[in-house]
C-alpha angles and dihedrals in degrees: 000000000000123000116191124185127196128197096224138358092253087072094063141070130187092276090065093066104022109137089357137111110250126203118195117204125194100152093174091074136302101073091042089052092049090051090049094048093054092043088056095052108272109157092219143337121233116198120212128199095218140003093264092056090046091054090050092053090046091052090049095053094038134233093268095057104032144052124216115218135170150125142212118197089358095300130106114267113247113267092013116124096221137024123209102282110124088216089067093061095079125159090251091058104037108024111128092358137112111243115213110197135182122181138172097248116357101060090045090056091050091053090049091058100045092112094065120115087242127005119204130183114229135193139151092264093059096030100128093038095052090047091054092047092049090058096053090090124053092239136123113256131231118195116197122195113210092220122186119285093328096317131106114267116205093210090062091045091056093046092048088051089054092053091046090051091053092048094050092050089060095051125088092200117048112245126236108258132195119228094261091054088056090050090052092051092048094050092046089054090050090049092052089053091051092245097128121080100221094192088067094059108106100227093038090052092049093053090046090053090049089056101254093130096139090051091059096058092038094053093051097051110116129234100347098146142027093214112124113186113216126197118221131159095343096314132097117210134170 
């Protein structure tokens, strides 16, 4: 088995995930929020590429049966009900509803990987579960970090390393890894040992400055749910 990891979706084309299982990781915070929404009873999550498309989806599903969520620059988009904090996607808010979400990086990465054989949504909170799901098919795996505006984001690198670690633990034969996968594993190991100063990570620091302090600890909690969101025909379901 080959496992290949990429630092941002701009580094990939369709050939990188053709006939492969893809895992998209935007730990701060889109993929964590999607996991949380489905864990708390959302019927599905619809990802939009921009606010206008999100509004169109929201109009289609209707205010009674859907929730409109999204951010730009880390902050809730004007006139949207929710931002991108996973703590906002409570059972009271999302249960039995379609969540329409548009984010700066995460939803873009999901759209970039739609051509994969299977597309899974990964985060720290479903780390072991998404690893187990990825191995259900005898396919090579591509992990795509969402990054930040086309640049590598260390938070996603660490989270991808966590998922890689969980995958490898379930394999009898070590997989073939590209160099970036090895970097992810190394940085995840350093994070577990407390050797990485999280406050120095660009995106982490930005969210801290914006006041999303609870989100930061929440998003980096390990293995809190078995929910594995799966993308199919424009819809993400658990």
